[in-house]
KEMIRO-488179 format. One line per field, with one value per residue: x, y, z of N, C-alpha, C in turn; residue in three letters. Coordinates in nm, 4 decimals, m for minus. Each point is the difference from the previous one (the first is absolute). Example, Ala and Ser with C-alpha at 12.3 -4.5 7.8 and 13.67 -1.06 7.14 Angstrom:
<koldrens>
n_px (1.3190,m0.0350)
n_py (m0.5690,0.1050)
n_pz (0.7800,m0.0720)
ca_px (m0.0890,0.0820)
ca_py (0.1190,0.1190)
ca_pz (0.0000,0.0060)
c_px (0.0900,m0.0770)
c_py (0.1200,0.1090)
c_pz (0.0000,0.0730)
r (ALA,SER)
</koldrens>
This chain:
<koldrens>
n_px (12.3385,0.0691,m0.0442,0.0822,m0.0243,0.0902,m0.0201,m0.1421,0.0168,0.0433,m0.0533,m0.1152,0.1001,0.0679,m0.1320,m0.0627,0.0970,m0.0599,m0.1470,m0.0033,0.1068,m0.1025,m0.0598,0.0762,0.0208,m0.0603,m0.0073,0.0989,0.1021,m0.0049,0.0543,m0.0350,m0.0811,0.0826,m0.0003,0.1059,0.0254,0.0639,0.0583,0.0328,0.1301,m0.0426,m0.1342,0.0315,0.0734,m0.0330,0.0112,0.1685,0.0313,m0.1799,0.1216,m0.1220,0.1240,m0.0570,0.1233,0.0512,0.1050,m0.0096,0.0622,0.0046,0.1071,0.0054,0.0220,m0.0700,m0.0946,m0.1595,m0.0356,m0.1017,0.0218,m0.1409,0.0513,0.0695,m0.0397,m0.0055,m0.0479,0.0299,0.0009,0.0161,m0.0616,0.1087,m0.0193,m0.1171,0.0423,0.1057,m0.0946,m0.0693,m0.0875,m0.0327,m0.0950,m0.1248,0.1801,0.0486,0.0685,0.0661,0.0166,0.1391,0.0686,0.1570,m0.0673,m0.1279,0.0104,m0.0150,0.0270,0.0568,0.0674,0.1372,m0.0568,0.0482,0.0550,0.0370,0.0959,0.1102,0.0611,m0.0576,0.1031,m0.0696,0.0853,m0.0434,0.1108,0.1675,0.1891,m0.0211,0.0463,m0.0835,0.1034,0.0023,m0.0804,m0.0646,0.0817,0.0078,m0.1014,0.1726,m0.0906,m0.0888,0.0965,m0.1608,0.1854,m0.1008)
n_py (11.2224,m0.0780,0.0838,m0.1029,m0.0674,m0.0125,0.0968,0.0395,m0.1003,m0.0817,0.0139,m0.0024,m0.1404,0.0221,0.0179,m0.1037,m0.1025,0.1347,0.0199,m0.1227,m0.0023,m0.0394,m0.0672,m0.0727,0.0952,m0.0259,m0.0835,m0.0985,m0.0109,0.1260,0.0449,0.0838,0.0495,0.0113,0.0995,0.0248,0.0864,m0.0932,0.0273,0.1025,m0.0198,m0.0138,m0.1058,m0.0852,m0.0031,0.0083,m0.1164,m0.0501,0.0448,m0.0462,m0.0730,m0.0307,m0.0479,m0.1442,m0.0134,m0.1132,0.0159,m0.0578,m0.0124,m0.1664,0.0939,0.0468,0.0612,0.1555,0.1427,0.0226,0.1479,0.0223,m0.1429,m0.0169,m0.1489,m0.0886,m0.1128,m0.0615,m0.0335,m0.0856,0.1217,m0.0383,m0.0906,m0.0147,0.0195,0.0057,m0.0077,m0.0202,m0.0151,0.0732,0.0019,0.1147,m0.1758,0.1605,0.0176,0.0536,m0.0966,0.0497,m0.0861,m0.0627,m0.0594,m0.1942,m0.0516,0.0343,m0.0928,0.0556,0.1183,m0.0433,m0.0615,0.1184,0.0686,m0.0794,0.0736,0.0811,m0.0493,m0.2058,0.0479,0.0607,m0.0521,0.0450,0.0506,m0.1596,0.0576,m0.1011,0.0300,0.0056,m0.0614,0.0620,m0.0314,m0.1356,0.0384,0.0379,m0.0035,m0.1154,0.0622,0.0876,m0.1311,0.0962,m0.0246,0.0099,m0.0268,m0.0358)
n_pz (6.1255,0.0091,0.1689,0.0577,0.0685,m0.0571,m0.1607,m0.0110,0.1586,m0.0903,m0.1377,0.0856,0.0160,m0.1807,m0.0513,0.0404,m0.0883,m0.0883,0.0458,0.1436,m0.1187,m0.1579,0.0577,0.0434,m0.0924,0.0087,m0.1084,0.1253,m0.0394,0.0184,0.0347,0.0967,m0.0495,m0.1222,0.1390,m0.0932,0.0060,m0.1310,0.0934,m0.1011,m0.0447,m0.1833,m0.1066,0.0586,m0.0762,m0.0870,0.0938,m0.0169,m0.0584,m0.0711,0.1112,m0.1584,m0.0047,0.0310,0.0563,m0.0238,0.0953,m0.0160,m0.0272,m0.0583,0.0073,m0.0176,m0.1598,0.0904,m0.0590,m0.0233,m0.0690,0.0754,m0.0574,m0.0153,0.0071,0.1020,m0.1310,m0.0003,m0.1368,0.0203,0.0431,m0.1966,m0.0650,0.0393,m0.1290,m0.0291,0.1076,m0.0715,m0.0278,m0.0754,0.0807,m0.0159,0.0158,m0.0080,0.1138,m0.0651,m0.0028,0.0289,m0.1154,0.0723,m0.0625,0.0016,0.0257,0.0606,m0.0061,0.0750,m0.0599,m0.0898,0.0569,m0.0423,m0.0722,m0.0308,0.1583,m0.0001,m0.1191,0.0197,0.0730,m0.1446,m0.0361,m0.1048,0.0435,0.0006,0.0652,m0.1325,0.0144,m0.1292,0.0007,0.1053,0.1281,m0.0788,m0.0361,0.1575,0.0500,m0.0330,0.0598,0.0427,0.1298,0.0587,0.0646,0.0551,0.1132,0.1135)
ca_px (0.1203,m0.1421,0.0786,0.0462,m0.0329,0.1157,0.0469,m0.0678,0.0371,0.1355,m0.0239,m0.1199,0.1116,0.0768,m0.0552,0.0406,0.2043,0.0193,m0.0582,m0.0021,0.1474,m0.1182,m0.0912,0.1310,0.1057,m0.1274,0.0390,0.1257,0.0722,0.1191,m0.0139,m0.1183,m0.0330,0.1424,m0.0428,0.0768,0.1066,0.1775,0.0265,0.1446,0.0330,m0.0852,m0.1388,0.0777,0.0783,m0.0991,m0.1062,0.0601,0.0069,m0.0526,m0.0442,m0.0538,m0.0070,0.0951,0.1270,0.0757,0.1473,m0.0335,0.0862,0.0922,0.0063,0.0297,0.0462,m0.0473,m0.0811,m0.0499,0.0372,m0.0589,m0.0208,m0.0058,0.0602,0.1344,m0.0746,0.0831,m0.0661,m0.0724,0.0083,m0.1194,m0.0981,0.0301,0.0580,m0.1091,m0.0088,0.1502,m0.0324,m0.0677,m0.0899,m0.0624,0.0693,0.0008,0.0633,0.0914,0.0423,0.1501,0.1362,0.1122,0.1313,0.1091,m0.0592,m0.1151,m0.0820,m0.0288,m0.0912,m0.0962,m0.0729,m0.0703,m0.1152,m0.1509,m0.0408,m0.0768,m0.1708,m0.0899,m0.0247,m0.1211,0.1204,m0.0547,0.0656,0.1517,0.1142,0.1174,0.1018,0.0466,0.1898,0.1007,0.1419,0.0402,m0.0574,m0.0076,0.1807,0.0287,m0.1015,m0.0062,0.0233,0.1396,m0.0400,0.0694,m0.0035,0.1146)
ca_py (0.0052,m0.0587,m0.0218,m0.1071,0.1126,0.0058,0.1397,0.1254,0.0031,0.0393,0.1557,0.0893,0.0777,0.1257,0.1845,0.0330,0.0335,0.0522,0.0283,m0.0014,0.1029,0.1602,0.1243,0.0624,0.1246,0.1333,0.0320,0.0109,m0.1096,0.0890,0.0594,0.1524,0.1490,0.1376,0.0700,0.0576,0.0772,m0.0173,0.1090,m0.0298,0.0943,0.1205,0.0740,0.0314,0.1647,0.0893,0.0554,0.0065,0.1575,0.0933,m0.1096,m0.0629,m0.0967,m0.0218,m0.0212,m0.2001,m0.0894,m0.1702,m0.0615,0.0093,0.0243,0.1443,m0.0448,0.1323,0.0479,0.1357,0.0601,m0.0109,m0.0803,0.0198,m0.1671,m0.1279,m0.0736,m0.2018,m0.0447,m0.1459,0.0135,0.2079,m0.0165,0.0136,0.1914,0.0612,0.1766,0.0112,0.0243,0.0957,m0.0160,0.0148,m0.0719,0.0412,0.1085,m0.0510,m0.0751,m0.0428,m0.1377,0.0182,m0.0384,m0.0099,m0.0479,m0.0709,m0.1529,0.0387,0.1093,m0.1211,m0.0863,0.0588,0.0413,m0.1158,m0.0850,0.1147,0.0016,m0.0476,0.1074,0.0799,0.2075,0.0202,0.1340,m0.0359,0.0518,0.0334,0.0542,m0.1578,m0.0254,0.0408,0.1034,m0.0677,0.0478,0.1998,0.0289,m0.0087,0.0431,0.0555,0.0624,m0.0391,m0.0817,0.0556,m0.1359,0.0769)
ca_pz (0.0516,0.1741,0.1065,0.1429,0.1268,0.1295,m0.0813,0.0721,0.0908,m0.0326,0.0035,0.0736,0.0858,0.0150,m0.0402,0.1316,0.0626,m0.0841,0.0513,0.0614,0.1065,m0.0182,0.0034,0.1227,0.0302,m0.0101,m0.0338,m0.0872,0.0744,0.0043,0.1738,m0.0375,m0.0976,0.1081,m0.0969,0.0558,m0.1252,0.0625,m0.0454,0.0142,0.1083,m0.0354,0.1133,0.1257,0.0174,m0.0555,0.1690,0.1679,m0.0876,0.1341,0.0606,0.1052,0.0232,0.1401,m0.1171,0.0190,0.0084,0.0888,0.0422,0.1271,0.1182,0.0591,m0.0486,m0.0477,0.0046,m0.1066,0.0511,0.0402,0.1656,0.1510,0.0652,m0.0565,0.0868,m0.0510,m0.1187,0.1310,0.1053,0.0109,0.0676,0.1603,0.0093,m0.0435,0.0546,m0.1124,m0.1526,0.0042,0.0075,m0.2049,m0.0801,m0.1639,m0.0248,m0.1122,0.0582,m0.1241,0.0853,m0.1025,0.0428,m0.0336,m0.1761,m0.0044,0.0546,0.1202,m0.0269,m0.0625,0.1364,0.2144,m0.1347,0.0149,0.0920,0.0067,0.0092,0.0771,0.1279,m0.0462,m0.0783,m0.0933,m0.0823,m0.0994,m0.1497,0.1189,m0.1055,m0.0876,m0.0048,0.1372,m0.0190,m0.0594,m0.1829,m0.0213,0.0442,m0.1767,m0.0828,0.0798,0.1168,0.1447,0.0963,0.0475,0.0832,0.1016)
c_px (m0.0608,0.1016,m0.0741,m0.0334,0.1323,0.0922,m0.0639,0.0784,0.1526,0.0291,m0.0078,0.1393,0.1021,m0.0565,m0.0312,0.1284,0.0067,m0.0505,0.0346,0.0762,m0.0369,m0.0973,0.0321,0.0322,m0.0861,0.0114,0.1319,0.0473,0.1460,m0.0349,m0.0594,0.0463,0.1433,m0.0589,0.0938,0.0791,0.1246,0.0683,0.1689,0.0562,0.0390,m0.0469,0.0501,0.0503,m0.1267,m0.1601,0.0684,m0.0327,m0.1272,m0.0742,m0.1229,m0.1039,0.0761,0.1040,0.0450,0.0636,m0.0389,0.1293,0.1324,0.1531,0.0090,0.1040,0.0241,m0.0937,m0.0081,0.0469,m0.1815,m0.0734,m0.0791,m0.0750,0.0576,m0.1722,0.0735,m0.1051,m0.0696,m0.0722,m0.1406,m0.1631,m0.0108,0.0306,m0.0947,0.0111,0.0676,m0.0830,m0.1373,m0.1624,m0.1256,0.0764,0.0268,0.0523,0.1400,0.1235,0.1585,0.0672,0.1157,0.0985,0.0742,m0.0468,m0.1157,m0.0571,0.0295,m0.1238,m0.1711,m0.0885,m0.1223,m0.0956,m0.1084,m0.0208,m0.1031,m0.1442,m0.1194,m0.1048,m0.0741,0.0994,m0.0688,0.1068,0.2464,0.0820,0.0623,0.0324,0.0210,0.1581,0.0438,0.0472,0.1044,m0.0433,0.0180,0.1596,m0.0145,m0.0571,0.0627,m0.0056,0.0426,m0.0406,0.1190,0.0758,0.0492,0.0133)
c_py (m0.1032,0.0223,m0.0481,0.1354,m0.0727,0.0746,0.0419,0.0358,0.0753,0.2039,0.0357,m0.0019,0.0631,0.0820,0.0136,0.1086,0.0654,0.1472,0.0612,0.1659,0.1481,m0.0227,m0.0780,0.0667,0.1371,0.0183,0.0381,m0.0876,0.1123,0.0600,0.1035,0.0756,0.0946,0.1546,0.1361,0.0715,0.0070,0.1897,0.0105,0.1171,0.1952,0.0475,0.0538,0.1495,0.0530,0.0449,0.0276,0.2545,0.0106,m0.1043,m0.0179,m0.1550,m0.0561,m0.0904,m0.0798,m0.0416,m0.1814,m0.0936,0.0180,m0.1727,0.1939,0.0659,0.1038,0.0399,0.1049,0.1000,0.0601,m0.1158,0.0372,m0.0658,m0.0590,m0.0915,m0.1651,m0.0054,m0.1190,0.0604,0.1567,m0.0704,0.0048,0.1897,0.0646,0.1083,0.0804,0.0752,0.1044,m0.0915,m0.0051,m0.0908,0.0421,0.0821,m0.0895,m0.0650,m0.0483,m0.0923,0.0219,m0.1354,0.0283,m0.0428,m0.0111,m0.0623,0.0259,0.1060,m0.0880,m0.0650,0.0722,0.0369,m0.0514,m0.0938,0.1867,0.0250,m0.0439,0.0259,0.1007,0.1627,0.0204,0.0664,m0.0417,m0.0198,m0.1016,m0.0288,m0.1411,0.0436,0.0616,0.0895,0.0139,0.1013,0.1506,m0.0201,m0.0471,0.1202,0.1822,0.1068,0.0101,m0.1398,0.0472,m0.1049,0.0710,m0.0792)
c_pz (0.1844,0.0305,0.0947,0.1579,0.0672,m0.1103,0.1259,0.1127,m0.0245,m0.0532,0.0911,0.1411,m0.0178,m0.0206,0.2454,0.0611,m0.0757,0.0929,0.1119,0.0944,m0.0224,0.1054,0.2174,0.0252,m0.1083,m0.1946,m0.1601,0.0774,0.0572,0.1690,m0.0774,m0.0975,0.0949,m0.0494,0.0606,m0.1217,m0.0150,m0.1455,m0.0891,0.0415,m0.0173,0.0985,0.1664,0.0252,m0.0011,0.0813,0.0705,m0.0454,0.1148,0.0670,0.1909,0.0784,0.1735,m0.0824,0.1462,m0.1066,0.0116,m0.0688,0.1072,m0.0076,m0.0640,m0.1342,m0.1061,m0.0147,m0.1337,0.1354,0.0820,0.0670,0.1332,0.0722,m0.0744,0.1436,m0.0556,m0.0404,0.0735,0.0986,0.0417,0.1247,0.1995,0.0136,m0.0057,0.0979,m0.0310,m0.0853,m0.0123,0.0540,m0.0357,m0.1365,m0.1750,m0.0474,m0.0889,0.0672,m0.1355,0.1238,m0.0658,0.0635,m0.0516,m0.2218,0.0081,0.0354,0.1739,0.0132,m0.0956,0.1348,0.0823,m0.0855,m0.0007,0.1071,0.0310,m0.0917,0.0026,0.1303,m0.0085,m0.0183,m0.1019,m0.0829,0.0594,m0.1360,0.1160,m0.1764,m0.0772,0.0372,0.0904,0.0119,m0.1394,m0.1288,0.0718,m0.0368,m0.1691,m0.1038,0.0515,0.0900,0.0853,0.1078,0.1986,0.1066,0.1232,0.1035)
r (MET,GLU,LEU,LYS,LYS,SER,ASP,ILE,ASN,ARG,ARG,THR,ALA,ILE,LEU,ILE,ALA,ILE,ALA,ALA,PRO,VAL,THR,LEU,PHE,GLY,GLY,SER,THR,LEU,ALA,LYS,GLU,VAL,LYS,PHE,THR,THR,LEU,THR,SER,PHE,GLN,LEU,ALA,ALA,MET,LEU,GLU,LYS,LYS,ASP,PHE,PHE,PHE,VAL,ASN,VAL,HIS,THR,PRO,TYR,GLU,GLY,GLU,ILE,LYS,ASN,THR,ASP,ALA,PHE,ILE,VAL,PHE,ASP,LYS,ILE,ALA,ASP,ASN,LEU,ASP,ARG,LEU,PRO,LYS,ASP,ARG,THR,GLU,LYS,ILE,VAL,LEU,TYR,CYS,ARG,SER,GLY,ARG,MET,SER,GLU,ILE,ALA,ALA,GLY,GLU,LEU,THR,GLN,LEU,GLY,PHE,SER,GLN,VAL,SER,HIS,LEU,SER,GLY,GLY,MET,ILE,ASP,TRP,LYS,LYS,SER,GLY,HIS,GLU,ILE,ILE,GLU,LYS)
</koldrens>
């Protein structure tokens, strides 16, 4: 098969179009790899028996809380409230919200800010309550 110069240019352009996003974004077309843990209600309940972590409700507006919550920080304001979190960025932090979406966003933000032991509750307070655990409403 004989290739023309125009065929080579077209193939090169296609390869560049495919490879450029990978190169421009550090080897992936996706955002930075997120490094936080997702917890089930069962896992969180076991952890709360011997609580050794900072526990944060990031839901807005307030729709209840889980016992032993240490702080209430709105999920999209987490970076503006680092003074309310442990100073040591290697301490364990567990986040939760109503459904798990806000806590997942906040967990991603904290890991990008250098916190290394961040977890969030999958399914949030909805799953917590479905699993038979109490939600405190003030």
